[in-house]
Structures are given as structure tokens and as C-alpha cells.
C-alpha positions as CSV (number, residue, x, y, z in Angstrom):
1,M,-55.8,175.2,-27.6
2,S,-52.4,176.7,-27.6
3,E,-49.7,175.7,-25.3
4,G,-50.1,177.6,-22.1
5,A,-53.5,178.9,-22.8
6,G,-56.0,179.8,-20.2
7,I,-56.1,182.4,-17.5
8,L,-53.3,182.8,-15.0
9,S,-52.9,184.7,-11.7
10,G,-49.7,184.0,-9.7
11,E,-49.3,180.2,-9.8
12,R,-52.9,179.5,-10.4
13,R,-54.0,178.7,-13.9
14,I,-57.6,177.9,-15.1
15,E,-58.2,176.2,-18.5
16,W,-60.9,177.7,-20.9
17,L,-63.3,174.9,-20.6
18,E,-63.3,175.1,-16.8
19,F,-63.6,178.9,-17.0
20,D,-66.7,178.6,-19.0
21,R,-68.2,175.9,-16.7
22,R,-67.5,178.3,-13.7
23,I,-69.2,181.2,-15.5
24,R,-72.2,179.2,-16.3
25,K,-72.5,177.9,-12.7
26,A,-72.1,181.5,-11.4
27,A,-74.9,182.7,-13.8
28,G,-77.0,179.8,-12.6
29,G,-76.3,181.0,-9.0
30,F,-77.1,184.6,-9.9
31,A,-80.4,183.5,-11.4
32,A,-81.3,181.7,-8.2
33,L,-80.8,185.1,-6.5
34,G,-83.3,186.6,-8.9
35,I,-80.7,188.6,-10.8
36,G,-81.9,189.1,-14.4
37,E,-82.3,191.6,-17.3
38,G,-80.9,195.1,-16.3
39,D,-80.0,194.1,-12.7
40,T,-76.6,194.9,-11.2
41,V,-73.9,192.8,-9.6
42,A,-71.3,194.6,-7.8
43,V,-67.6,193.2,-7.8
44,M,-65.1,194.7,-5.4
45,M,-61.9,192.8,-6.1
46,R,-58.3,193.2,-7.2
47,N,-57.2,191.4,-10.3
48,D,-58.3,187.9,-9.8
49,L,-59.9,185.0,-11.7
50,P,-63.4,185.2,-9.9
51,F,-63.5,189.0,-10.9
52,L,-63.7,187.8,-14.5
53,E,-66.0,184.9,-13.7
54,A,-68.5,187.2,-11.8
55,C,-68.6,189.9,-14.6
56,H,-69.1,187.2,-17.4
57,A,-71.8,185.5,-15.4
58,A,-73.7,188.8,-14.8
59,T,-73.6,189.7,-18.4
60,R,-74.8,186.1,-19.2
61,R,-77.9,187.0,-17.1
62,G,-78.5,190.3,-19.1
63,A,-77.3,192.2,-16.0
64,Y,-74.6,194.8,-15.5
65,A,-71.5,194.1,-13.8
66,V,-70.4,197.1,-11.5
67,P,-66.7,197.0,-10.8
68,V,-66.0,199.0,-7.6
69,N,-62.8,200.6,-6.8
70,W,-61.3,198.3,-4.0
71,H,-59.7,201.5,-2.5
72,F,-63.2,202.6,-1.4
73,R,-64.0,202.8,2.1
74,A,-67.3,201.6,3.7
75,R,-69.2,204.8,3.1
76,E,-68.0,205.1,-0.6
77,L,-68.9,201.5,-1.2
78,A,-72.3,201.9,0.4
79,Y,-73.0,204.9,-1.9
80,V,-72.2,202.9,-5.1
81,L,-74.1,199.8,-3.9
82,G,-77.3,202.0,-3.2
83,D,-76.9,204.2,-6.3
84,C,-76.6,201.1,-8.7
85,R,-79.2,199.1,-6.7
86,A,-76.9,196.1,-6.5
87,R,-78.6,192.8,-6.1
88,V,-75.5,191.1,-4.8
89,L,-71.8,191.9,-3.9
90,V,-68.9,189.7,-4.7
91,I,-65.7,190.8,-2.8
92,H,-62.4,189.8,-1.7
93,A,-62.4,188.4,2.0
94,D,-59.9,191.0,3.3
95,L,-62.1,194.0,1.9
96,A,-65.3,192.3,3.3
97,R,-63.7,192.4,6.8
98,E,-62.9,196.1,6.4
99,V,-66.3,197.2,5.1
100,G,-68.6,194.5,6.4
101,D,-70.3,196.3,9.3
102,A,-71.3,199.2,7.0
103,L,-72.9,197.2,4.1
104,P,-76.5,197.9,3.3
105,A,-79.0,195.5,4.6
106,G,-80.6,193.1,2.3
107,I,-77.7,192.8,-0.2
108,P,-76.1,189.2,-0.2
109,V,-72.4,189.2,0.1
110,I,-70.3,186.4,-1.6
111,A,-66.7,186.6,-0.4
112,V,-63.6,185.3,-2.3
113,A,-60.7,184.1,-0.3
114,T,-57.8,186.4,-1.0
115,P,-55.3,184.3,-2.8
116,P,-51.5,184.3,-1.9
117,E,-50.3,186.4,-4.9
118,I,-52.6,189.1,-4.0
119,R,-51.8,189.0,-0.3
120,R,-48.0,189.1,-1.0
121,A,-48.5,192.1,-3.4
122,H,-50.6,194.1,-1.1
123,G,-49.0,193.0,2.3
124,I,-52.2,191.4,3.6
125,A,-52.0,188.9,6.5
126,A,-53.1,185.4,5.7
127,S,-55.7,185.4,8.4
128,A,-57.4,188.6,6.8
129,G,-57.4,186.8,3.5
130,S,-59.9,184.0,4.8
131,V,-63.7,184.3,4.5
132,P,-65.3,185.7,7.5
133,A,-67.8,183.7,9.4
134,G,-71.5,184.2,8.4
135,V,-70.6,185.3,4.7
136,L,-71.2,183.0,1.8
137,E,-67.9,181.7,0.4
138,W,-67.4,181.9,-3.4
139,E,-66.0,178.5,-4.1
140,S,-68.6,176.4,-2.1
141,W,-71.4,178.7,-3.2
142,L,-70.3,178.4,-6.9
143,E,-70.1,174.5,-6.7
144,A,-73.6,174.2,-5.2
145,Q,-75.2,176.1,-8.2
146,A,-76.9,174.5,-11.0
147,P,-75.3,175.8,-14.4
148,A,-77.1,178.2,-16.5
149,T,-78.6,176.5,-19.6
150,G,-79.5,178.0,-22.9
151,P,-77.9,180.7,-24.9
152,P,-76.6,183.6,-22.9
153,A,-78.2,187.1,-23.1
154,P,-76.7,189.6,-25.6
155,P,-73.8,191.1,-23.6
156,R,-73.8,194.5,-21.8
157,E,-70.9,196.5,-21.0
158,S,-69.8,197.0,-17.3
159,M,-71.3,199.8,-15.4
160,I,-68.2,201.8,-14.5
161,Y,-68.3,204.4,-11.8
162,T,-66.2,207.5,-12.7
163,S,-63.5,208.6,-10.1
164,G,-65.7,211.3,-8.8
165,T,-63.1,214.1,-8.6
166,T,-65.7,216.8,-8.9
167,G,-68.3,215.3,-6.6
168,V,-69.9,211.8,-6.1
169,P,-68.9,209.0,-8.5
170,K,-71.1,208.6,-11.5
171,G,-72.3,205.3,-13.0
172,V,-72.1,205.2,-16.7
173,R,-75.2,202.9,-17.6
174,R,-74.9,202.1,-21.3
175,Q,-77.7,200.7,-23.5
176,R,-77.3,197.3,-24.8
177,P,-75.7,197.4,-28.3
178,T,-77.6,195.9,-31.4
179,P,-75.8,193.2,-33.2
180,E,-74.4,195.7,-35.7
181,Q,-73.2,198.0,-33.1
182,A,-71.5,195.1,-31.2
183,A,-69.7,194.1,-34.6
184,A,-68.6,197.6,-35.0
185,I,-67.3,197.9,-31.6
186,D,-65.3,194.6,-32.0
187,R,-63.7,196.1,-35.1
188,M,-62.7,199.2,-33.2
189,R,-61.3,197.2,-30.3
190,R,-59.2,195.2,-32.6
191,Q,-57.9,198.2,-34.1
192,V,-57.3,200.1,-30.8
193,Y,-56.6,197.4,-28.2
194,G,-55.3,194.6,-30.6
195,I,-57.8,192.2,-29.4
196,A,-57.5,189.1,-31.5
197,P,-58.0,185.2,-31.0
198,G,-55.0,183.5,-29.6
199,M,-53.6,186.7,-28.1
200,R,-51.2,186.3,-25.2
201,A,-52.3,189.2,-23.0
202,L,-50.8,190.7,-19.8
203,V,-53.2,192.8,-17.6
204,P,-51.2,194.9,-15.2
205,G,-53.9,197.7,-14.6
206,P,-56.8,197.4,-12.3
207,L,-59.8,195.7,-13.6
208,Y,-62.2,198.1,-11.9
209,H,-61.0,200.8,-14.4
210,S,-62.8,201.3,-17.6
211,A,-60.3,200.4,-20.3
212,P,-58.5,197.6,-18.3
213,N,-61.9,196.2,-17.7
214,A,-63.1,196.2,-21.2
215,Y,-59.7,194.8,-22.3
216,G,-59.4,192.0,-19.8
217,L,-63.0,190.9,-20.2
218,R,-62.6,190.9,-24.1
219,A,-59.2,189.2,-23.9
220,S,-60.7,186.5,-21.7
221,L,-62.9,185.3,-24.5
222,M,-60.0,185.1,-27.2
223,G,-58.9,181.5,-26.2
224,G,-55.2,182.4,-25.9
225,L,-53.5,183.3,-22.5
226,V,-54.5,186.1,-20.0
227,V,-52.1,186.8,-17.2
228,L,-53.4,189.0,-14.4
229,M,-50.9,191.0,-12.3
230,P,-52.1,191.6,-8.8
231,R,-50.3,194.9,-8.7
232,F,-47.9,196.5,-11.2
233,D,-44.3,195.9,-10.5
234,A,-41.8,197.1,-13.1
235,E,-39.3,194.1,-12.9
236,G,-42.2,191.7,-12.3
237,F,-43.7,192.9,-15.4
238,L,-40.8,192.2,-17.6
239,A,-40.3,188.8,-16.0
240,L,-43.8,187.9,-16.9
241,V,-43.3,189.1,-20.5
242,E,-40.3,186.9,-20.9
243,R,-41.8,183.8,-19.0
244,H,-45.0,183.7,-20.9
245,R,-43.9,185.1,-24.2
246,I,-46.5,187.9,-23.9
247,S,-47.6,189.5,-27.2
248,H,-50.2,192.0,-26.0
249,A,-50.6,194.3,-23.0
250,F,-52.7,197.4,-21.9
251,M,-50.7,200.1,-19.9
252,V,-50.7,203.5,-18.6
253,P,-47.7,206.1,-18.8
254,T,-46.8,205.8,-15.3
255,M,-45.8,202.1,-15.9
256,F,-43.5,203.3,-18.6
257,V,-41.8,205.8,-16.3
258,R,-41.2,203.1,-13.7
259,L,-39.8,200.7,-16.3
260,L,-37.4,203.3,-17.6
261,N,-36.3,204.1,-14.0
262,L,-35.0,200.5,-13.6
263,P,-31.3,200.2,-13.7
264,P,-30.0,199.5,-17.4
265,E,-28.7,196.2,-16.3
266,V,-32.1,195.1,-15.1
267,R,-33.8,196.1,-18.2
268,R,-31.3,194.2,-20.3
269,R,-31.8,191.1,-18.2
270,Y,-35.3,190.4,-19.8
271,D,-36.3,189.3,-23.3
272,V,-39.3,191.4,-24.5
273,S,-39.1,190.4,-28.1
274,S,-42.5,188.8,-28.1
275,L,-44.3,192.0,-27.5
276,E,-46.4,192.8,-30.6
277,F,-49.1,195.2,-29.6
278,V,-48.9,197.4,-26.3
279,V,-51.8,199.8,-26.1
280,H,-51.7,202.7,-23.7
281,A,-53.9,205.6,-22.7
282,A,-55.6,207.1,-19.5
283,A,-53.2,210.0,-19.1
284,P,-50.8,212.1,-21.2
285,C,-47.5,210.3,-22.1
286,P,-44.5,212.7,-21.9
287,V,-42.7,212.6,-25.4
288,A,-39.2,211.7,-23.9
289,V,-40.9,208.8,-22.1
290,K,-42.7,207.5,-25.2
291,R,-39.7,207.9,-27.4
292,A,-37.5,205.9,-25.0
293,M,-40.2,203.1,-24.8
294,I,-40.3,202.8,-28.6
295,E,-36.4,202.8,-28.7
296,W,-36.5,199.9,-26.2
297,W,-39.5,197.7,-27.2
298,G,-39.6,198.7,-31.0
299,P,-42.6,200.2,-32.8
300,V,-45.2,198.0,-30.9
301,L,-46.9,201.0,-28.9
302,V,-50.4,202.1,-29.8
303,E,-52.0,204.9,-28.1
304,F,-55.6,206.1,-28.1
305,Y,-57.8,208.8,-26.6
306,G,-61.3,208.4,-25.1
307,G,-63.1,207.8,-22.0
308,T,-65.6,205.7,-20.1
309,E,-68.6,207.7,-21.5
310,S,-67.2,208.1,-25.1
311,G,-65.2,204.9,-25.9
312,A,-61.9,205.2,-27.9
313,L,-62.2,208.1,-30.4
314,T,-58.6,208.4,-31.8
315,V,-55.6,206.1,-32.3
316,C,-52.0,206.1,-33.4
317,D,-49.4,203.5,-34.0
318,S,-45.8,204.0,-33.3
319,A,-44.8,205.2,-36.8
320,E,-47.5,207.8,-36.8
321,W,-46.5,209.0,-33.4
322,L,-42.7,209.2,-34.4
323,A,-43.8,211.4,-37.3
324,H,-46.0,213.5,-34.9
325,P,-44.5,213.4,-31.6
326,G,-47.0,214.1,-28.8
327,T,-50.1,213.2,-30.7
328,V,-52.7,210.8,-29.5
329,G,-53.8,210.0,-33.1
330,R,-56.5,210.6,-35.6
331,I,-60.2,210.0,-35.3
332,V,-61.3,206.4,-35.8
333,E,-63.8,205.3,-38.3
334,G,-67.4,206.3,-37.4
335,G,-66.2,208.9,-34.9
336,T,-66.8,212.7,-34.7
337,M,-64.7,215.2,-32.6
338,K,-64.6,218.9,-32.6
339,A,-62.4,221.4,-30.5
340,I,-64.7,224.1,-29.4
341,A,-63.0,227.5,-28.6
342,E,-64.0,229.8,-25.8
343,D,-66.5,231.7,-28.0
344,G,-68.3,228.7,-29.0
345,S,-67.0,228.4,-32.4
346,E,-65.1,225.4,-33.8
347,A,-61.5,226.1,-33.3
348,R,-59.0,226.3,-36.2
349,A,-56.0,224.0,-36.7
350,G,-53.6,224.5,-33.9
351,E,-56.0,226.3,-31.7
352,P,-57.0,224.6,-28.4
353,G,-60.6,224.0,-27.6
354,E,-62.7,221.9,-25.3
355,L,-63.2,218.4,-27.1
356,F,-66.7,217.3,-28.0
357,M,-67.1,213.8,-29.5
358,R,-69.2,210.7,-30.3
359,L,-68.8,207.3,-31.8
360,S,-71.7,206.6,-34.3
361,Y,-72.0,203.0,-33.3
362,Y,-71.5,203.3,-29.7
363,P,-74.7,202.8,-27.7
364,D,-75.9,205.8,-25.8
365,F,-75.6,206.0,-22.1
366,T,-76.9,207.9,-19.0
367,Y,-75.4,208.5,-15.6
368,Q,-77.2,206.3,-13.2
369,N,-79.8,208.3,-11.3
370,L,-78.1,211.7,-12.7
371,P,-79.7,212.5,-16.1
372,E,-79.1,216.2,-15.4
373,E,-75.3,215.5,-15.4
374,R,-75.6,213.6,-18.7
375,R,-77.4,216.6,-20.3
376,R,-74.8,219.0,-18.9
377,I,-71.9,217.4,-21.0
378,E,-73.8,217.3,-24.4
379,R,-73.6,219.9,-27.0
380,D,-75.2,219.5,-30.4
381,G,-75.3,215.6,-30.0
382,L,-71.6,215.4,-29.0
383,I,-70.3,214.9,-25.5
384,T,-67.2,216.2,-23.7
385,L,-65.0,214.5,-21.1
386,G,-63.7,218.0,-20.1
387,D,-60.4,217.7,-22.0
388,V,-58.7,220.6,-24.0
389,G,-56.8,219.9,-27.3
390,Y,-56.1,220.9,-30.8
391,F,-55.9,219.3,-34.1
392,D,-52.9,219.9,-36.6
393,A,-53.4,220.4,-40.2
394,E,-53.4,216.7,-40.8
395,G,-56.0,215.8,-38.4
396,F,-53.8,214.6,-35.6
397,L,-55.1,215.3,-32.1
398,Y,-52.8,216.8,-29.4
399,L,-54.1,217.1,-25.8
400,C,-53.4,220.1,-23.7
401,D,-54.8,219.2,-20.4
402,R,-58.1,218.8,-18.4
403,K,-60.3,221.8,-18.5
404,R,-60.7,221.8,-14.8
405,D,-56.9,221.4,-14.3
406,M,-56.0,224.5,-16.4
407,I,-54.4,227.2,-14.4
408,I,-55.4,230.9,-15.2
409,S,-52.8,233.1,-14.0
410,G,-53.2,236.8,-14.7
411,G,-55.7,236.0,-17.3
412,V,-53.5,233.6,-19.3
413,N,-54.3,229.9,-19.8
414,I,-51.5,227.6,-18.6
415,Y,-51.7,223.8,-19.2
416,P,-50.1,221.8,-16.6
417,A,-49.4,218.7,-18.7
418,E,-47.0,220.7,-20.8
419,I,-45.0,221.8,-17.7
420,E,-45.1,218.2,-16.3
421,A,-43.8,216.8,-19.6
422,A,-40.9,219.2,-19.4
423,I,-40.1,218.4,-15.7
424,L,-40.3,214.7,-16.3
425,A,-37.7,214.9,-19.1
426,L,-35.2,216.2,-16.5
427,P,-32.6,213.9,-15.0
428,G,-33.3,213.0,-11.4
429,V,-37.1,213.6,-11.5
430,A,-39.1,210.4,-10.7
431,D,-42.6,211.9,-10.7
432,C,-44.3,215.3,-10.7
433,A,-47.7,217.0,-10.7
434,V,-48.4,220.7,-11.6
435,F,-51.3,222.6,-10.4
436,G,-52.6,226.1,-9.4
437,I,-52.6,227.5,-6.0
438,P,-54.0,231.0,-4.9
439,D,-52.0,234.0,-5.7
440,A,-53.1,237.4,-4.4
441,E,-51.8,239.3,-7.6
442,Y,-52.4,236.8,-10.5
443,G,-55.4,234.8,-9.2
444,E,-53.4,231.6,-9.4
445,Q,-49.7,230.7,-9.5
446,V,-48.0,227.6,-10.8
447,M,-47.1,225.0,-8.2
448,A,-45.0,221.7,-8.8
449,A,-45.0,218.9,-6.4
450,I,-41.9,216.8,-7.4
451,V,-40.8,213.3,-6.4
452,P,-36.8,213.2,-6.8
453,A,-35.1,210.1,-7.9
454,R,-33.1,208.4,-5.1
455,G,-29.9,210.2,-4.5
456,A,-30.8,213.0,-7.2
457,G,-29.9,215.9,-4.8
458,L,-32.1,218.5,-6.6
459,T,-32.8,221.9,-5.4
460,P,-36.0,224.2,-6.3
461,E,-33.6,226.8,-7.8
462,E,-31.8,224.3,-10.0
463,L,-34.9,222.9,-11.3
464,R,-36.3,226.3,-12.1
465,Q,-33.3,227.2,-14.2
466,R,-33.4,223.8,-15.9
467,I,-37.2,224.0,-16.5
468,Q,-36.9,227.5,-18.0
469,E,-34.6,226.3,-20.7
470,R,-37.4,224.1,-22.0
471,I,-40.6,226.3,-21.6
472,A,-41.6,230.0,-21.4
473,G,-40.9,231.7,-18.1
474,Y,-44.4,232.4,-17.2
475,K,-45.1,228.8,-17.1
476,V,-42.2,228.0,-14.9
477,P,-43.5,226.9,-11.3
478,R,-43.1,229.8,-8.9
479,R,-43.3,227.3,-6.1
480,I,-41.7,223.8,-6.0
481,E,-42.1,221.2,-3.2
482,F,-40.3,217.9,-2.9
483,R,-42.6,214.8,-2.0
484,E,-41.9,211.2,-1.2
485,S,-44.9,210.2,-3.5
486,L,-47.9,211.6,-5.2
487,P,-51.5,210.4,-4.9
488,R,-52.3,208.5,-7.9
489,E,-55.3,206.1,-8.9
490,D,-54.2,202.7,-10.0
491,S,-54.9,203.9,-13.6
492,G,-51.9,206.2,-13.1
493,K,-54.0,209.4,-13.0
494,I,-52.8,211.9,-10.3
495,L,-55.5,213.0,-7.8
496,K,-54.9,216.7,-8.3
497,R,-58.0,217.5,-6.3
498,A,-56.3,216.1,-3.2
499,L,-53.2,218.1,-4.0
500,R,-54.8,221.4,-4.5
501,E,-57.2,221.1,-1.6
502,P,-55.0,222.2,1.3
503,Y,-53.9,225.4,-0.7
504,W,-57.4,226.4,-1.5
505,R,-59.1,225.5,1.9
506,G,-60.6,228.6,3.4
507,T,-60.5,230.7,0.3
508,G,-64.1,230.4,-0.7
509,R,-63.2,229.2,-4.1
510,S,-64.3,225.8,-5.5
511,I,-61.5,223.5,-6.7
């Protein structure tokens, strides 16, 4: 065991042998609750040690771990618990206090005391972090269980619920991989995520999201060091990299933006030379942002494109990206991807189309209780995530946008991601989102919600002029509004449905 190995959250560290002991005891406890093959264990926690323990214990029983977005309110949680038929809920104590009265009857609840580092990061009172009366407490419940014996069941992937931006969340229930499929998935994750024995990994993103979940669970089997951040903080991230000599991390572009917004003297204060492999995905990364990160950290950034349903389909390292700025890489071994044009034909090089894809070795899936939704996204054996992109002549993929986020103004397709990248490259802009709002003449017009950097003193007129220097005039936002913040998921994805809804309310058009 290397120096400083184990799993770390705040000042709490658990060694690997103890971690394994606790997983076996939790698996034994789940068995006593009757949880077995194909059942579900719901986990509603922020990044914490018991999150990993509960997920690994569930898969040891042949069950699905079902990570639940901790932002969910009682009604949303109740929907997921009922939809996945959860046999037990493991939940942070403060969250249990918030949703306890609305939990479905008959589902055992095991509460984890909310630890100090999470309370500090999220502004939770100490009293709210204690386990409520009448609820099982994780530590005492765990120690009372007989450890599971015998070999663990072949592992299943977590059942991740999509964000539900077009309706109710959909649970992705994947078949168990064969040994051959599991070996191929491991090879892919080594190439794309950098997963390797002895890695010193930092997990700043929420474990309830698909890629951080897969990354964190797999990293916690590698025998090195895994550091959990209770909540991303730019300077705190740099401090953890230096303190623990972090070699690997999974990030999203929003984190890069926040790091680059730190004052130069703060950025220079921390030694990040230990970083070897920083993987990022989940949202488009503006070219200027990624170039600045590579200049700062060196050629350690690796980007991939994929989704909960598909797995990782493309990948590119820093050298490939610098030679093809803006790309998300080429198709991985065993992958198939096609850009399908509006007329149903396969798009030519440079021509955008809706992306359809599949990994040959990735086990198939269905949406829990929604097989018709699964059929809807398939075409000729390939599935779509709803993204639009194009391939260049060398096979490098470039994303345009989400198909549902595309703006159609006067019959012309406009991709917000391109406009957002141009705006984010401007001095004085901290964050932005571009989306379509109603227009009596053109059907839609381009709108930008912008968060100015502190003290920037921007005006809409000045911004329009500077934006028009970078992109065609018809793409320049006709309306610009300044906001203090934008609604984002913890993954960094902007909740554009929430931004659009007030403008489309009462128009009779679906958004």
C-alpha cells in the first residue's frame, strides 16, 4: 500500500482493508433485508465515504445501486423510489429530515450522519446533520451486521436517472456485462478515464451523476488514493492537488472556468505538477478555456464524448486537441457513430447531423418502466443522445449543440454552444447561456443570459459589438440580460429549460 493510500473526505481517512470490511458488512446487512439479484438500493447523499460503501455493497449482492440527485425534493425522490422499486434508501441525515414525511411506506431508511466537511461546504447546521429519531443510523446498523461471505456477484453498473429535462427522470437499467464485455469496458475506461492501479484521484463532481459515479466507484477499487470533495471550490481544488500530490481527476468545463477566474497570484500559489491525467466531459468546453488550461497544467487534459446510455464513444488527448481545436476526439475501438442529416442520410464530412452511436461491447439497456422511450431513441441498431455534431475529414468529431437546444430563427438553424463559446472568450464574462425565445416575425430570436465578472461594467450594446466581431451577425443575441447566477446542475450543465420557460409560458408551444 502506497503512502497515503485509502479514501479521504475532509479529515477522515479510511484504509482499503477497512473499506472492504465495511462493504462486506453492508452487503450482509442488505442480504438480511432481502436484497438480492436485480433489486435496487437507492443512495441519496453528497460525496461521502458511505456513498461508495453502499454502492459497492449493493453490487456485491447483484443489486443495482441507484444514486439519487440530492437536490431532489420529496415528490421527485418519491417518484424515483417508486419507479425503481427501491428496497432500501441510504440517505444523509439532513436530507432525511427534509423529505422524511413524504417517503413511501415500506421502504427502510438508513440515515448517515452528515459529516463536518459536508456541513461546512453546504451551510448545514450541526443539529440538522444528526440522525433523526426513529430512523436507522448507518454506523450502528453497519456494525450490527454479519459480513457477507463467499465471492461477490458479478458487478452491475449503477442505475442512473437522467436529469429529466424533457419530462420525468428516466432510469437507465443496463444488463450485466459478460466477462468479455467487462474486460473491454475496463480497457476503454483506462484509455478514457485513466483508471489504473495506484492512481491518486480527486473527485470534485457529484457521485450521483453518471460519469463521476463510474469514475469514483472504479477508482475506489484501484488501491491508491481517492479524495472526495464535498463541493467544488476552485482554490480548494488546487490546495488538494498540491497537498495529496493528485495524479488523476474527473472534471467538467465549468470547473475550468472557475479555476481560470482565480486571481493569477492565487493560481501561482499552488503546485499542480503532479497531475498526469485530467479527464473532462459532460458539456462543451470553449476553445479559449481549454487552451488556457493546457497552457497552465500542460498536456494532461483528456476529453471524451458520450452519455449515460451510450458510454464513452470518442476520446482525444491534449496533443490531438491542439492539432484540432474544439474536437471531442475520434471514435474509440469498438465504437460506431454516424451523423444523420435532416433527410435521413449519413452526413458528409463537415455537415452537421444528429449523432447515433453504439459501443459493440457495452451491454444493452432499457429505461426503467419506459420501454417505448428506449425504442424512440434507436435507429438501425444505434441510439441517439439528442446531440448534433459533425466529423471532419480525419474523423474528428465536433459537437454543435443539443438538438432540443437548437434555435430556428427565420428557418435558419442556430447552435447556442457556438455563441456561448464566443461570449465566454470575452473579458468580463463569468458565465453565460444562450437560448431561443419567441419572436413574432422569425419564430425565435437569440437570447443571452450573462453573468458579468465582478466589477466588469459591461453593457448589452458593448457586448453585441464585441460578439459580432467573432460570429455572424444573425447569431448575435438580439436580447441580452445580466444575471447574478445561472441555474446549473452539479455536473455543470445549464438548466436551459428553466431559463426558457418564463418566455414561452402561455405561447402554446412546447419547450
